[in-house]
C-alpha positions as CSV (number, residue, x, y, z in Angstrom):
1,M,-18.9,-9.3,97.2
2,A,-21.5,-9.6,94.4
3,N,-19.6,-7.1,92.3
4,A,-16.4,-9.2,92.6
5,L,-18.3,-12.3,91.6
6,D,-19.7,-10.5,88.6
7,Q,-16.2,-9.4,87.6
8,I,-14.9,-12.9,88.0
9,Q,-17.6,-14.3,85.8
10,A,-16.9,-11.6,83.2
11,L,-13.2,-12.4,83.2
12,E,-13.9,-16.1,82.8
13,L,-16.2,-15.4,79.9
14,Q,-13.5,-13.3,78.3
15,I,-10.9,-16.0,78.8
16,R,-13.2,-18.6,77.2
17,Q,-13.8,-16.3,74.2
18,L,-10.1,-15.6,73.8
19,K,-9.4,-19.4,73.9
20,E,-12.1,-20.0,71.2
21,D,-10.6,-17.2,69.0
22,A,-7.1,-18.7,69.4
23,I,-8.4,-22.1,68.4
24,L,-10.2,-20.7,65.3
25,E,-7.0,-18.9,64.3
26,L,-5.0,-22.1,64.6
27,K,-7.6,-24.0,62.6
28,E,-7.4,-21.3,59.8
29,K,-3.6,-21.6,59.7
30,L,-4.0,-25.4,59.4
31,I,-6.4,-25.0,56.5
32,S,-4.1,-22.7,54.7
33,A,-1.2,-25.1,55.3
34,R,-3.2,-27.9,53.9
35,R,-4.0,-25.8,50.8
36,A,-0.3,-25.0,50.4
37,V,0.5,-28.8,50.5
38,A,-2.2,-29.5,47.9
39,D,-0.8,-26.8,45.6
40,L,2.7,-28.3,46.0
41,E,1.3,-31.8,45.2
42,K,-0.3,-30.4,42.0
43,E,3.0,-28.8,41.0
44,I,4.9,-32.1,41.6
45,E,2.3,-33.9,39.5
46,S,2.6,-31.5,36.7
47,L,6.4,-31.9,36.7
48,T,6.4,-35.7,37.0
49,G,3.5,-36.3,34.7
50,H,1.8,-38.6,37.2
51,A,-1.8,-37.7,37.5
52,A,-3.5,-38.3,40.8
53,P,-7.2,-37.7,41.6
54,I,-7.5,-34.1,42.6
55,G,-10.2,-33.1,45.0
56,T,-11.1,-29.9,46.5
57,I,-10.4,-29.0,50.1
58,R,-13.5,-28.5,52.0
59,I,-13.4,-25.5,54.3
60,R,-14.8,-26.5,57.7
61,R,-16.0,-23.7,59.8
62,G,-16.8,-24.0,63.5
63,S,-20.4,-23.7,64.6
64,I,-21.4,-20.4,66.2
65,S,-24.5,-19.4,68.1
66,D,-26.8,-16.7,66.7
67,E,-25.9,-14.4,69.7
68,D,-22.2,-14.7,68.9
69,L,-22.7,-14.2,65.2
70,K,-24.8,-11.1,65.9
71,R,-22.0,-9.7,68.1
72,K,-19.4,-10.4,65.4
73,I,-21.4,-8.9,62.6
74,L,-22.0,-5.7,64.6
75,E,-18.3,-5.5,65.4
76,V,-17.5,-5.8,61.7
77,F,-19.9,-3.1,60.8
78,A,-18.6,-0.9,63.6
79,M,-15.1,-1.1,62.1
80,N,-15.7,-1.0,58.3
81,G,-19.4,-1.1,57.4
82,T,-20.0,2.5,56.6
83,H,-20.5,1.9,52.9
84,G,-22.5,-1.3,53.4
85,M,-21.4,-4.9,52.9
86,N,-22.9,-7.9,51.1
87,A,-23.4,-11.3,52.7
88,K,-20.2,-12.7,51.2
89,Q,-18.0,-9.8,52.5
90,I,-19.6,-10.2,56.0
91,A,-19.0,-14.0,55.8
92,E,-15.4,-13.6,55.0
93,T,-14.7,-11.3,57.9
94,V,-16.6,-13.4,60.5
95,V,-15.3,-16.7,59.1
96,Q,-18.7,-18.2,58.3
97,S,-20.4,-19.3,55.1
98,P,-22.4,-16.7,53.2
99,I,-25.4,-19.0,53.4
100,R,-25.2,-19.0,57.2
101,I,-25.1,-15.1,57.2
102,R,-28.1,-14.9,54.8
103,D,-30.1,-17.4,56.9
104,F,-29.2,-15.4,60.1
105,L,-30.3,-12.1,58.5
106,K,-33.6,-13.7,57.3
107,K,-34.3,-14.9,60.8
108,N,-33.2,-11.6,62.4
109,P,-34.3,-8.8,60.0
110,K,-33.9,-6.0,62.6
111,V,-30.1,-6.6,63.1
112,L,-29.2,-5.0,59.7
113,K,-31.0,-2.9,57.2
114,R,-31.3,-4.5,53.8
115,Q,-30.9,-2.5,50.6
116,G,-31.3,-3.9,47.1
117,A,-32.3,-7.3,45.8
118,G,-30.7,-10.4,44.6
119,A,-26.9,-10.4,44.1
120,G,-26.8,-6.6,44.6
121,T,-28.2,-6.8,48.2
122,K,-26.1,-4.7,50.6
123,F,-26.6,-4.5,54.4
124,F,-26.2,-1.5,56.6
125,L,-26.5,-0.7,60.2
126,P,-30.1,0.4,61.0
């Protein structure tokens, strides 16, 4: 009985995670569509000669807990981190900002091994 309840909870957690991943994917598609619209508007402005104020599109990333971030980072390194990765590469693959990755790694120094300094810092699995 307890084993069945544990399996149900595990499946519910998995369903919740899949829904969150689907939502993030749709949000990324929406962002890319908005960028495409902005590019088309710039092209129209260049053809018509009418200048409009041009702003940058701010990339909004969903918040993520440290536990989930740690899991995602370790998944990324398991797949393609044999030669090490910098914070920007990690951030691109887990859809977070590089600043968020650097802050997480400062708070959790045992998650990844740091090699180098400054812009040349690479991270490896310990």
